[in-house]
C-alpha positions in Angstrom: 57.5 41.9 -22.8 55.0 39.2 -23.3 52.9 39.5 -26.5 49.9 37.4 -27.6 49.3 38.3 -31.2 46.0 36.7 -32.6 46.5 33.6 -30.5 44.1 30.6 -30.5 44.9 27.7 -28.2 43.2 24.5 -27.3 43.3 20.7 -27.0 43.1 18.3 -30.0 40.5 19.9 -32.3 38.8 22.0 -29.5 39.6 25.6 -29.5 39.6 27.0 -25.9 40.7 30.6 -26.5 40.6 32.5 -29.7 42.3 35.4 -31.4 43.8 36.6 -28.2 45.8 39.9 -28.3 47.4 41.1 -25.0 50.6 42.5 -23.9 52.5 42.3 -20.4 55.1 45.0 -20.1 58.3 44.5 -18.5 58.1 44.5 -14.7 54.3 44.4 -14.6 51.8 42.0 -13.3 48.8 41.0 -15.6 45.9 39.3 -13.9 43.7 37.0 -16.0 40.2 36.8 -14.8 37.2 34.8 -16.0 34.9 31.9 -15.2 36.1 28.3 -14.6 36.9 26.6 -17.8 37.3 29.9 -19.6 40.8 29.1 -20.8 42.8 31.2 -18.2 45.2 28.4 -17.6 45.5 27.6 -21.1 47.3 30.8 -21.7 50.0 29.8 -19.2 50.5 26.6 -21.0 51.0 28.5 -24.3 53.7 30.8 -22.6 55.4 27.6 -21.3 55.4 26.0 -24.8 53.4 23.1 -23.5 50.6 24.0 -26.1 51.3 25.2 -29.6 49.0 27.9 -31.0 46.6 26.9 -33.6 47.1 30.4 -35.0 48.9 33.6 -34.1 52.2 34.0 -32.1 53.3 34.1 -28.4 56.4 36.3 -28.0 58.5 36.6 -24.9 61.1 39.3 -25.2 60.7 39.1 -28.9 61.3 35.1 -29.0 58.5 33.2 -30.7 57.8 30.5 -28.2 56.0 28.3 -30.9 59.2 28.0 -33.0 61.5 26.7 -30.3 62.7 23.0 -30.5 63.0 20.9 -27.4 66.5 22.1 -26.6 65.6 25.7 -27.0 62.5 25.2 -24.9 64.7 23.9 -22.0 66.9 26.9 -22.2 63.9 29.2 -22.5 62.0 27.7 -19.6 64.9 28.4 -17.3 63.7 32.1 -17.4 60.1 31.0 -16.6 58.9 30.4 -13.1 55.6 28.4 -12.7 53.5 28.2 -9.7 51.0 25.5 -10.2 47.6 25.4 -8.4 47.7 24.4 -4.7 51.6 24.2 -4.9 51.9 20.7 -6.5 54.9 19.7 -4.4 56.4 16.2 -4.4 55.1 14.7 -1.2 57.9 12.1 -1.0 60.6 14.9 -1.0 61.6 17.3 1.7 61.0 21.0 1.3 64.7 21.5 0.4 64.5 18.6 -2.2 61.4 20.1 -3.8 63.1 23.6 -4.2 66.3 22.0 -5.5 64.7 19.3 -7.7 65.2 21.1 -11.0 68.8 21.9 -10.2 69.7 18.4 -9.4 68.0 17.2 -12.6 69.2 19.7 -15.1 72.5 21.2 -13.8 76.0 20.0 -13.0 76.0 22.2 -9.8 77.6 20.6 -6.6 75.4 19.5 -3.8 76.9 22.4 -1.7 76.0 25.1 -4.4 72.4 23.7 -4.8 71.9 23.7 -1.1 73.1 27.4 -0.8 70.6 28.4 -3.6 67.8 26.5 -1.8 68.5 28.0 1.5 68.7 31.6 -0.2 65.3 31.0 -1.7 63.7 29.5 1.4 65.0 32.5 3.3 63.4 34.8 0.9 59.9 33.2 1.5 60.7 33.1 5.2 60.8 29.2 5.4 64.4 28.3 5.7 63.5 26.6 9.0 61.3 23.8 7.3 64.0 22.8 4.9 64.0 19.2 6.2 60.3 18.9 6.6 58.0 17.1 4.2 55.0 19.1 2.5 52.3 17.1 4.4 53.7 18.9 7.5 53.1 22.4 6.2 50.0 24.7 6.1 48.4 25.6 2.8 50.1 29.0 2.8 53.5 27.6 3.5 53.2 25.1 0.6 52.4 28.1 -1.7 55.6 29.8 -0.4 57.6 26.7 -1.1 56.1 26.5 -4.6 57.2 30.1 -5.3 60.7 29.4 -4.1 60.9 26.3 -6.3 59.7 28.2 -9.3 62.6 30.6 -8.8 65.2 28.0 -8.4 66.9 27.8 -11.9 67.9 31.4 -11.8 66.4 34.7 -11.0 63.3 34.6 -13.4 62.3 37.0 -16.1 58.7 35.8 -16.1 56.6 34.4 -13.2 53.4 32.5 -13.9 50.8 31.8 -11.1 47.9 29.5 -11.6 45.2 30.3 -8.9 47.9 30.9 -6.2 45.5 31.5 -3.3 42.8 28.8 -4.0 41.7 27.3 -0.8 43.4 29.7 1.5 41.9 31.9 4.2 41.7 35.6 3.6 44.8 36.5 5.9 47.0 33.8 4.1 45.7 34.8 0.8 46.8 38.4 1.5 50.4 37.2 2.5 50.7 35.3 -0.6 49.5 38.2 -2.6 52.2 40.4 -0.9 54.9 37.8 -1.7 53.8 37.8 -5.4 54.3 41.6 -5.4 57.5 41.3 -3.5 58.9 38.9 -6.3 57.8 41.3 -9.0 59.4 44.4 -7.2 62.7 42.8 -6.1 63.4 40.9 -9.4 61.6 43.2 -11.8 59.8 40.3 -13.4 56.8 40.1 -15.7 54.0 38.2 -14.2 50.8 36.5 -15.2 48.5 35.6 -12.4 45.4 33.5 -13.1 42.6 33.8 -10.5 38.9 34.1 -10.1 39.2 36.2 -6.8 38.7 39.9 -7.5 40.2 41.0 -4.1 43.4 39.1 -4.8 43.5 40.3 -8.4 43.3 43.9 -7.3 46.0 43.4 -4.7 48.7 41.9 -7.0 47.7 43.4 -10.4 48.9 46.3 -12.4 46.7 45.4 -15.5 43.7 43.0 -15.9 42.3 41.0 -18.7 38.9 39.4 -18.7 38.2 36.3 -20.8 34.7 35.3 -21.6 33.3 33.1 -24.4 36.9 32.1 -25.4 37.9 35.8 -26.1 39.5 38.7 -24.3 36.7 41.1 -23.8 38.4 43.8 -21.7 42.1 44.8 -20.8 43.2 47.7 -18.8 44.2 49.1 -15.4 41.9 49.0 -12.3 40.2 52.3 -13.2 39.3 50.8 -16.7 37.9 47.7 -15.2 35.9 49.5 -12.5 34.3 51.9 -15.2 33.5 49.2 -17.8 29.9 48.9 -18.8 30.4 45.4 -20.3 27.6 43.1 -18.7 30.0 40.3 -18.0 32.5 42.5 -16.3 29.7 44.3 -14.4 28.5 40.9 -13.2 31.8 39.8 -12.3 32.5 42.9 -10.2 29.2 42.8 -8.4 29.7 39.2 -7.2 
């Protein structure tokens, strides 16, 4: 379970999100919705331990992320898969090198073992055939699939984090990426947090939903709870 207990996060002296209380149960996907700049991605940085809370605690399977030292954070992050906006692949590396990058940097695995892992993951996302190509030869949707494979490279993840995974994609490709997010969840029984502003994608991937507005979570619940809400911000979000 991922738990936010009275968490405030920000940059320097600026508070971006305040007094966040939220839970993601094992094997479920929580979608974070809200305006641009509302702090959605900041929550992901808190889970990764990139940002330390000004107050409160972030717990992942009971482990307080804010109390981990650098060595402990490295161990902890091996259980976390992160898919950045627009994939964020290394253009100078091949697809295979992108997926295996973390393994070459942080393990003593043989080249043969790393290649086997890379091929297994690319096969999972239906892209083993592009292992030797560079990212600039791929479509936007293919880049997101590679990014998902890379996020899973260290080991089968316990938690997957997705920051606007369908931004800039056409509706058909967005749907295929959403389906892959669900496939990762179901096959690996992961907890997932998905940041998006697209309501259609949110409903396609999510089990639970949280709306952030004015630095706070104003509503959390399942789809029925969201659709029946009378909150003015939520109603406006739904109508647009």
